[in-house]
C-alpha positions in Angstrom: 75.3 49.6 -9.2 73.0 52.5 -10.0 73.0 53.9 -6.6 77.0 53.5 -6.3 77.0 55.7 -9.6 74.4 58.1 -8.4 76.4 58.5 -4.7 79.5 59.1 -7.0 77.8 62.0 -9.2 76.3 63.9 -5.9 79.7 63.1 -4.2 81.3 65.2 -7.1 78.7 67.7 -7.7 79.4 68.4 -3.7 83.2 68.7 -3.8 82.6 70.8 -7.1 80.0 73.3 -4.8 82.8 73.5 -2.0 85.5 74.1 -4.4 83.3 76.8 -6.0 82.4 77.8 -2.2 86.1 78.2 -1.2 87.7 79.9 -4.0 84.6 82.8 -3.9 85.5 83.0 -0.3 89.1 83.1 -1.0 88.5 85.8 -4.0 85.8 87.7 -2.1 86.8 87.8 1.7 84.5 90.2 2.1 81.3 89.4 0.3 79.4 92.8 0.6 82.9 94.7 -0.1 83.2 92.5 -3.4 79.9 93.1 -4.4 80.3 97.3 -4.3 83.6 98.2 -5.0 85.6 98.4 -7.5 86.2 95.3 -10.0 89.9 95.1 -11.6 89.6 92.0 -14.3 92.5 90.9 -16.2 91.6 91.2 -20.1 94.6 89.7 -21.8 93.6 86.3 -23.2 92.1 85.4 -26.3 92.7 88.6 -28.5 93.0 88.6 -32.4 95.6 90.1 -34.3 96.9 91.1 -37.5 99.6 93.8 -39.3 98.0 96.1 -41.6 99.2 95.2 -44.7 97.9 94.3 -48.0 97.8 90.2 -47.4 96.4 90.8 -43.8 92.9 92.4 -44.4 90.9 89.5 -44.6 90.2 87.3 -41.2 92.3 84.6 -42.6 95.3 86.3 -42.0 94.8 86.9 -38.0 96.7 85.4 -35.6 95.3 84.4 -32.1 97.6 86.3 -29.5 97.4 86.5 -25.4 99.0 89.4 -24.0 101.4 90.9 -23.5 102.2 90.7 -27.2 104.6 92.2 -29.7 105.2 91.6 -33.8 108.8 93.2 -33.1 109.9 90.1 -30.6 112.5 88.8 -33.4 112.9 91.3 -36.4 114.1 94.0 -34.3 116.4 91.9 -32.6 118.3 90.9 -35.6 118.9 94.0 -37.8 117.1 97.3 -39.7 114.8 95.4 -41.3 111.9 95.6 -38.8 108.5 95.8 -39.4 107.5 99.4 -38.0 103.7 100.5 -38.8 100.3 99.9 -37.8 98.6 96.7 -36.8 95.3 95.7 -35.6 94.1 93.9 -32.2 90.3 93.2 -31.5 88.4 91.1 -28.6 84.9 90.0 -28.4 83.4 90.5 -25.0 79.7 90.5 -23.3 79.5 92.6 -20.7 76.8 91.5 -18.1 73.2 93.2 -17.6 74.1 93.3 -13.9 76.8 96.3 -15.1 74.6 98.6 -15.9 74.1 101.8 -14.0 78.3 101.1 -13.2 81.2 102.8 -14.8 83.5 100.8 -17.2 87.2 101.5 -18.0 89.5 99.8 -20.2 93.3 100.2 -19.0 96.1 100.2 -21.1 99.9 99.6 -19.1 102.2 100.0 -21.8 101.2 99.8 -25.8 104.1 100.8 -28.5 103.7 103.4 -29.1 100.7 105.3 -30.5 97.1 103.9 -30.0 93.7 104.6 -31.1 90.6 102.4 -29.0 87.6 101.4 -31.0 84.8 100.0 -28.9 81.5 98.4 -31.4 83.5 101.0 -34.2 83.3 104.2 -32.5 86.5 105.7 -31.4 86.9 106.2 -27.8 90.1 108.1 -27.9 94.2 108.2 -28.5 97.2 107.8 -26.4 100.8 108.7 -28.0 103.4 107.2 -26.0 104.8 103.3 -25.4 106.1 103.3 -22.0 103.3 105.1 -19.6 99.3 103.7 -18.8 96.3 105.1 -20.2 92.4 104.5 -19.5 89.8 105.3 -20.9 85.8 105.3 -19.8 84.2 102.9 -22.3 80.1 102.9 -20.2 78.6 104.8 -22.6 79.9 102.8 -25.9 79.1 99.3 -24.7 76.2 97.2 -25.3 75.1 95.2 -22.6 74.2 91.3 -22.6 75.6 90.7 -26.5 79.1 91.0 -28.0 81.1 93.8 -28.0 84.0 94.3 -30.4 87.1 96.0 -29.1 89.5 97.1 -31.2 93.1 99.1 -30.7 94.9 100.4 -33.9 98.5 100.5 -32.8 101.6 101.9 -34.3 105.1 101.8 -33.7 106.4 103.8 -36.2 108.9 106.8 -35.2 107.4 110.3 -35.2 108.4 113.5 -34.7 105.8 114.7 -32.1 106.2 111.7 -30.0 109.1 110.5 -27.5 111.5 108.9 -28.3 111.2 110.1 -31.9 114.0 107.3 -33.5 115.0 103.8 -33.1 118.0 104.6 -32.9 119.6 104.0 -29.0 116.8 101.3 -28.7 114.0 100.1 -30.6 110.0 101.1 -30.0 108.3 97.3 -30.1 105.1 97.3 -31.5 102.2 95.8 -29.9 100.3 95.7 -26.4 103.0 94.3 -24.8 102.1 94.8 -21.2 99.0 93.7 -19.4 95.5 95.5 -20.2 92.5 95.7 -17.7 88.7 96.2 -17.3 88.0 98.2 -14.3 84.2 98.2 -12.9 83.3 100.8 -10.2 80.5 102.9 -8.9 79.1 105.9 -10.2 80.8 107.9 -7.6 84.4 106.7 -7.6 88.2 107.1 -7.2 89.8 108.9 -10.3 90.6 106.0 -12.7 91.6 108.5 -15.7 93.7 111.3 -13.7 96.8 110.1 -16.1 95.5 106.5 -15.5 97.6 107.0 -12.0 95.8 105.5 -9.1 93.9 108.7 -8.4 95.4 108.7 -4.4 98.6 110.7 -3.9 100.3 110.3 -1.0 102.8 112.6 0.5 105.1 112.3 3.6 107.2 114.9 5.7 108.8 115.4 8.5 110.0 111.6 8.8 111.4 110.5 11.5 112.4 107.3 14.1 109.9 109.2 16.3 106.8 110.2 13.5 106.0 111.1 10.0 103.4 113.3 8.8 101.2 111.8 6.2 99.0 113.5 3.7 96.7 111.4 1.4 95.1 113.5 -1.5 92.7 111.6 -2.9 90.5 112.4 -6.6 87.1 111.5 -6.5 84.3 112.0 -9.0 80.6 111.7 -8.8 78.9 110.7 -12.4 75.6 110.1 -10.4 73.9 113.3 -11.7 73.1 114.4 -8.4 74.7 116.1 -5.1 75.9 112.9 -3.1 77.1 112.5 0.6 79.9 110.0 1.3 82.4 109.6 3.9 86.1 109.3 2.6 88.2 106.7 5.2 92.0 106.4 4.9 93.5 103.6 7.1 96.8 103.1 7.1 98.2 99.4 8.2 101.4 98.0 9.1 102.9 94.8 7.4 101.2 92.2 9.6 97.7 93.9 8.4 97.3 95.9 11.7 95.6 99.0 11.6 98.0 101.9 12.3 96.1 105.1 12.1 92.7 105.7 10.3 90.8 108.9 9.4 87.2 109.5 8.4 85.8 112.9 6.7 82.3 113.8 5.3 81.7 115.4 2.0 78.6 116.3 -0.3 80.2 115.8 -3.7 79.2 117.8 -6.6 78.4 116.1 -9.6 80.2 118.6 -11.2 84.1 118.1 -12.5 86.8 116.3 -10.4 87.3 117.2 -6.9 90.4 116.3 -4.6 89.9 115.6 -0.7 93.0 115.6 1.5 93.7 113.9 4.5 96.7 114.6 7.2 97.3 111.6 9.2 100.6 111.1 11.7 102.1 107.5 11.9 104.0 107.3 15.6 106.9 105.4 15.9 107.3 104.5 12.5 109.5 102.1 10.9 111.3 103.3 8.1 111.6 102.0 4.5 115.3 101.4 4.7 116.2 99.9 1.4 117.6 96.8 1.2 118.3 96.5 4.8 114.6 96.5 5.7 112.4 97.6 3.0 109.6 97.8 5.4 105.7 98.5 3.6 102.9 100.0 4.9 99.7 99.9 3.4 97.2 102.7 2.7 94.0 101.7 2.2 91.5 104.3 0.6 87.9 103.8 0.9 84.2 105.8 -0.3 81.3 105.2 1.7 78.0 105.6 1.3 75.1 105.2 3.3 78.0 103.1 5.5 78.6 100.8 2.4 81.9 100.8 0.9 81.4 101.7 -2.9 84.8 102.2 -3.9 88.6 101.1 -2.4 92.0 101.0 -3.5 95.0 100.1 -1.8 98.7 102.1 -2.1 102.0 101.0 -0.7 103.5 103.2 1.6 107.6 103.3 2.6 108.3 106.2 4.8 111.9 107.3 4.6 114.0 110.6 4.0 116.5 110.7 1.1 118.8 113.1 0.6 121.8 113.9 -1.9 124.6 116.0 -0.2 127.0 117.3 -3.1 130.6 115.9 -2.2 129.4 113.5 0.0 127.0 110.8 -1.4 123.0 109.6 -1.0 121.5 109.5 2.4 118.9 107.6 3.5 117.0 108.5 6.8 120.4 110.2 7.7 122.5 107.6 6.8 124.8 107.4 3.9 123.6 104.6 1.8 125.8 102.8 -1.1 124.9 103.6 -4.3 126.2 100.4 -6.3 124.4 101.1 -9.7 123.1 99.5 -13.0 120.9 100.6 -15.4 118.3 97.9 -17.0 116.4 98.2 -20.4 112.9 95.7 -20.1 113.7 93.7 -23.6 115.1 90.1 -23.7 116.2 87.9 -26.6 113.0 86.1 -28.4 111.0 88.2 -26.3 110.9 92.0 -27.3 109.3 93.8 -24.5 107.0 91.6 -24.0 108.0 90.3 -20.8 106.0 88.2 -18.2 106.2 89.2 -14.3 108.2 86.3 -14.1 110.7 87.5 -16.3 110.6 90.6 -14.6 111.2 88.9 -11.3 114.3 87.2 -12.5 116.1 90.1 -13.9 115.4 91.5 -10.5 116.6 88.3 -8.4 119.7 88.7 -10.6 120.5 92.3 -9.9 119.8 91.8 -6.2 122.3 88.7 -6.4 125.2 90.9 -7.9 124.7 92.9 -4.7 122.9 96.3 -6.5 121.5 98.4 -4.4 120.0 101.4 -7.0 118.6 101.0 -10.5 118.4 102.7 -13.5 115.1 101.7 -15.3 116.1 103.4 -18.3 115.3 105.3 -20.8 111.8 105.3 -20.4 108.9 104.3 -17.8 108.8 100.5 -17.2 106.4 97.8 -16.3 104.9 98.6 -12.7 105.9 95.3 -11.5 109.3 96.5 -11.7 108.3 99.6 -9.3 106.3 97.7 -7.2 108.9 95.2 -6.5 111.6 97.6 -5.8 109.7 98.9 -3.2 109.5 95.4 -1.8 113.0 94.7 -2.2 114.7 97.8 -1.1 116.2 99.0 -4.4 116.7 102.7 -5.0 115.1 103.7 -8.1 116.0 106.7 -11.3 112.5 106.3 -13.3 112.8 108.8 -16.5 111.0 109.6 -19.6 112.3 108.7 -23.2 113.4 112.0 -24.3 116.8 111.0 -25.8 119.3 111.5 -28.4 117.7 114.0 -30.4 115.2 116.7 -30.8 112.8 117.4 -33.4 111.1 120.6 -32.2 107.8 119.1 -32.3 108.2 116.7 -29.1 107.3 119.2 -26.1 103.5 118.5 -25.2 104.1 114.5 -25.7 107.1 115.2 -23.5 105.3 117.0 -21.0 102.6 114.5 -21.3 104.7 111.6 -20.6 106.4 113.0 -17.7 102.7 114.1 -15.8 102.0 110.4 -16.9 105.6 109.2 -15.1 105.4 111.0 -11.7 101.5 110.3 -11.3 101.5 106.9 -12.1 104.2 106.3 -9.9 103.8 109.1 -7.2 103.2 106.4 -4.1 106.5 104.2 -4.9 109.2 104.7 -2.2 111.4 103.1 -4.2 111.9 106.3 -6.4 114.1 108.9 -5.3 114.8 110.8 -8.8 112.8 111.8 -12.0 114.7 111.4 -15.0 114.1 114.7 -18.2 116.5 113.9 -20.4 119.1 111.9 -22.0 122.0 113.0 -24.1 119.9 115.7 -25.9 122.2 118.9 -26.8 121.5 122.6 -27.8 124.1 124.9 -28.7 123.7 127.3 -25.9 121.1 127.4 -22.8 118.8 129.0 -24.5 118.1 126.7 -27.3 115.0 124.4 -27.6 116.4 121.4 -26.0 117.6 123.4 -22.7 114.3 125.1 -22.7 112.3 122.5 -22.7 114.5 120.7 -20.0 113.8 123.3 -17.7 110.1 123.5 -18.5 110.3 119.4 -17.4 111.9 120.1 -14.7 109.0 123.0 -13.3 106.6 120.4 -14.6 108.0 117.5 -12.4 108.6 119.7 -9.0 105.1 121.4 -9.4 103.7 117.3 -9.8 106.1 116.5 -6.9 108.5 118.6 -4.9 109.8 115.9 -3.1 111.7 114.2 -5.1 114.8 115.1 -7.6 114.9 115.8 -10.9 118.0 115.0 -13.0 119.3 115.5 -16.6 121.6 113.9 -18.4 124.8 114.4 -20.8 126.9 111.8 -22.8 130.0 114.7 -22.4 132.1 114.6 -19.6 132.0 118.6 -19.2 129.8 119.6 -16.7 129.2 123.5 -18.7 127.6 122.2 -21.7 125.2 124.8 -22.7 122.1 122.4 -22.0 123.3 121.0 -18.8 122.4 122.1 -15.2 118.7 122.4 -15.9 117.5 119.9 -13.2 118.4 119.5 -9.5 121.4 116.7 -10.6 123.4 116.7 -13.4 124.1 112.9 -14.8 126.9 112.4 -17.1 127.3 109.4 -18.7 131.0 108.8 -20.3 132.6 105.9 -21.5 136.5 106.3 -20.5 138.6 104.1 -22.9 135.7 102.9 -24.8 134.7 106.3 -26.9 137.8 108.2 -26.3 140.5 108.6 -23.9 141.8 105.9 -21.6 140.4 104.0 -19.3 141.7 105.4 -16.3 141.4 108.8 -17.1 138.0 108.9 -14.8 140.0 109.6 -12.1 141.2 112.6 -13.6 138.1 113.8 -14.5 136.7 113.2 -10.9 139.5 115.2 -9.3 138.6 117.8 -11.8 134.8 117.7 -10.5 136.1 118.0 -6.9 138.1 120.8 -7.2 135.8 123.1 -9.8 132.3 122.2 -9.2 131.8 122.0 -5.4 128.0 122.1 -4.3 127.3 120.3 -7.5 124.9 117.2 -7.4 126.6 115.0 -9.8 125.6 111.3 -10.8 127.9 109.2 -13.2 124.8 108.0 -15.1 126.4 105.5 -17.4 130.1 103.6 -17.7 131.2 100.6 -18.9 132.6 99.1 -22.3 131.3 96.6 -24.6 131.8 93.0 -24.4 131.6 89.9 -26.5 131.4 86.8 -24.8 132.2 85.0 -28.0 135.3 87.3 -28.2 138.4 87.0 -26.5 141.4 87.9 -25.9 143.8 87.7 -22.8 143.5 90.6 -20.7 147.0 91.1 -19.9 147.9 91.8 -23.7 144.6 94.4 -23.7 145.6 98.5 -24.2 144.2 100.9 -22.1 141.7 102.2 -24.9 139.7 100.6 -27.5 138.4 101.7 -31.2 134.5 101.0 -30.8 134.4 101.0 -35.0 136.2 97.9 -35.0 134.4 94.6 -35.5 136.2 93.2 -32.0 135.1 93.9 -29.3 136.6 91.0 -26.8 134.9 90.5 -23.3 138.0 91.0 -21.6 138.4 94.7 -22.5 134.9 95.1 -20.6 136.1 93.4 -17.6 139.5 95.4 -17.5 137.4 98.3 -17.9 135.1 97.8 -14.9 138.0 96.4 -12.7 139.8 99.9 -13.0 136.5 102.3 -13.2 134.8 100.9 -10.3 138.0 101.1 -8.1 138.3 104.8 -9.2 134.5 105.7 -8.4 134.7 104.3 -4.9 137.4 106.1 -3.8 135.5 109.8 -5.2 132.3 110.4 -3.0 132.1 113.3 -5.4 130.2 111.0 -7.6 127.2 110.6 -5.5 126.2 107.1 -7.2 127.0 105.4 -10.7 125.2 103.2 -12.9 126.8 100.2 -15.1 125.5 100.2 -18.4 124.0 98.0 -18.6 122.7 95.2 -16.7 122.0 93.2 -19.6 123.0 93.1 -23.3 120.0 94.7 -25.2 118.5 95.2 -28.9 120.1 98.2 -30.7 118.3 97.8 -34.1 119.9 100.8 -36.2 123.5 99.4 -35.0 126.0 96.8 -36.4 128.9 97.1 -34.4 131.2 94.0 -33.2 130.1 91.5 -35.2 127.0 90.9 -33.3 124.3 92.9 -35.6 121.7 94.9 -33.5 123.3 94.4 -30.5 124.9 96.7 -27.5 126.6 94.4 -25.4 127.5 96.8 -22.7 125.7 94.2 -20.3 126.9 92.5 -17.3 124.6 89.3 -18.5 123.7 88.4 -21.8 120.8 88.9 -23.6 119.3 86.0 -22.6 119.9 86.3 -19.0 122.5 82.8 -19.1 125.8 83.9 -19.1 126.9 86.3 -16.6 129.8 87.9 -17.5 133.2 88.3 -15.7 132.3 91.6 -14.8 129.5 90.6 -13.3 131.3 88.5 -10.6 133.8 91.3 -10.3 130.9 93.7 -8.9 129.1 91.1 -7.0 132.5 90.0 -4.9 133.1 94.2 -3.9 129.4 94.7 -3.7 127.4 91.4 -2.2 127.4 90.2 1.2 127.5 87.0 -0.3 130.8 84.9 -0.3 132.7 85.0 -3.4 135.5 83.4 -5.2 135.7 83.8 -9.0 138.5 82.7 -11.4 138.3 85.5 -14.7 138.8 84.8 -18.0 137.2 81.3 -18.2 135.9 81.9 -21.4 139.7 82.9 -22.7 140.2 79.1 -22.9 142.9 78.9 -25.6 146.2 80.9 -24.6 149.2 81.9 -26.5 151.3 83.1 -23.4 153.1 80.2 -21.4 153.4 82.9 -18.5 150.5 84.4 -17.6 148.7 86.6 -14.8 146.0 85.2 -13.1 143.5 87.1 -11.4 141.0 85.8 -8.6 138.1 87.9 -7.0 137.5 86.7 -3.9 135.7 88.8 -1.0 136.6 85.9 1.8 140.4 87.0 1.9 143.3 86.2 0.0 143.2 83.1 -1.8 145.4 80.1 -2.9 146.2 79.4 -6.4 146.8 76.1 -7.8 147.8 74.8 -11.3 147.2 71.4 -12.7 147.3 70.6 -8.8 150.5 72.5 -7.9 150.3 75.8 -5.0 151.4 78.9 -6.5 153.8 79.6 -3.8 154.1 83.7 -4.8 151.8 86.2 -3.0 149.3 87.9 -5.0 149.4 91.4 -5.7 146.4 93.4 -5.0 144.5 95.2 -7.4 141.8 98.1 -7.7 140.0 97.1 -4.7 140.0 95.0 -1.8 138.9 91.8 -3.3 141.2 92.0 -6.3 144.3 89.4 -6.0 146.4 88.8 -9.2 149.2 86.3 -9.1 151.8 87.2 -11.6 154.2 85.3 -13.9 151.8 81.8 -13.5 153.7 79.1 -15.5 151.5 77.1 -17.7 152.3 74.0 -19.9 151.4 73.4 -23.6 147.8 71.4 -23.4 144.9 71.8 -21.1 145.7 73.3 -17.7 143.7 73.3 -14.4 143.1 76.6 -12.4 141.7 76.7 -9.2 141.4 79.0 -6.3 140.5 78.3 -2.8 139.9 80.5 0.0 138.9 79.6 3.7 136.9 81.9 6.0 135.2 80.9 9.4 135.6 77.2 9.2 134.7 77.3 5.6 136.7 76.7 2.0 135.6 78.2 -0.7 136.4 77.4 -4.4 136.5 77.9 -8.4 137.9 76.3 -11.2 138.5 76.7 -14.6 140.6 75.4 -17.8 142.8 76.6 -20.2 144.7 75.4 -23.2 147.9 76.5 -24.1 148.4 76.1 -27.9 
């Protein structure tokens, strides 16, 4: 028995050793490379957190939290009585003695919104801005082989010198609400602290099916204290990991200052990044070698594509007109605030893709790095922007420029991004006023940093000639015809006016829509063509009616180069109290918790998606007042048949705003329950949908 127990122990130990070895091999496929190149260590678990209040000064009130974390996950979503102020995060960490002679950085992907970093009670640095990443070199502050106290003081109070300057259009969630990592490099390294970018900037030119010219600029630092001979190697791999092309150059690095090295390569017969149809990605592998050993290494995506906006015609991807079916997205969700996991980000993208959207406006600020990376691999075109929104103070110019540079540099290599957003609904009285001047300066900065993408700025008024307009390459217009004035159908006359009077102007309808409360319903046939948004009644049906009418208009007017539904998801507006639901903007096509897809979601899915759709609207308008009523069906599979209580309606439907829009008029209902069923046959398959109404 003793021998058997000994054998068991030996076997268990052997299994443990094999598993450890396998994990080591999986995590470090090139042992030499893993030991000598940079390490990226997640730094998200086992933090202590406390708000800075009178009761939180003792350790008894500190909470154990993992990141991402926000202290406003609930209070900012239920009203304007939310905590706005300072809080502390602390974490103890032992840095191995073996890290001596290395550079140690800590990188925060997003902290809302002003952060002061301390290591062992010494201030390392501060960052202003709640949506961009930042990184600090902490090599000289840490103690090796013993506990180090990492502390970050966070403040989400709105302030005049940091954009956004208020909580009006959306709340500034407080906390370390995106991931944190430690980055360990050699003393000679690709820059980590160039506005927390990758340090590698990939520019593509002359892109065609025959070839593409690729220029790779690498920011390099040498803190070894002496001139150092290195090789810089850039390799482009295809999606299967096969080497396509490579360049190696030799350099003597000065120990004085950050240096930029540029290499030019050519990809012959490239596979182009072609949006949702084929989001093909190459990989650029950048390596620094010293004495033939890799001492630093980073990978970046490369999607070879050519994007052109042609006024009056549309957006062209690789020479072909591309359908710009757009939605906007805020990053928060019910009960989580902005502290979302990648699983939740992925769910949002999956819902957007299901609906058939091709482009996303990630508004009104820089969003999670995961979102841009996944947009690359899924194939969305992305509008990326900074949070210069709503108003101005005259104190925010420096911070706006800082956040502009962070946005561009941190996201420079994403093929999905086609436009940099400069401002949203910020107004002056003349073209020489502060907002217009700052917008022009932001435009110059964005163009200097990245001359190969477009810039855009957005007005909330329907006039093209507003004083703050026309200071970027694209003019965005946010307008809610029928909601904030006028009638739903006024969009048509507006588009015709643009066609007539503004030929040659790049115009995007950057926001449109209406609020829709899923808990408030009114039979759509009884609704007017405009709504009083100051009321407490926001029926979902009016939102549906708005989108039915307005997408039909947009689709017929190519002068609108792209359009973005506002919004994909309901989101928090802590300073608002509208439509009987406090602190909520309900213009989303999907509920705040992502559980309910509104009727308007299926309107766009039927129009945009290649998936079969047959959908009966007004499924939440269960209680009916009218015994004779229209019934609306969305079908992208052809003309449907309609059945009420098992009997076929023999009258043919009339066409609505687009080819998927079918309306059966004068449909009779009986008192009590009514089962409504729509069916359609296409290519040997039958598709159907069913709802139930109750006639009172």
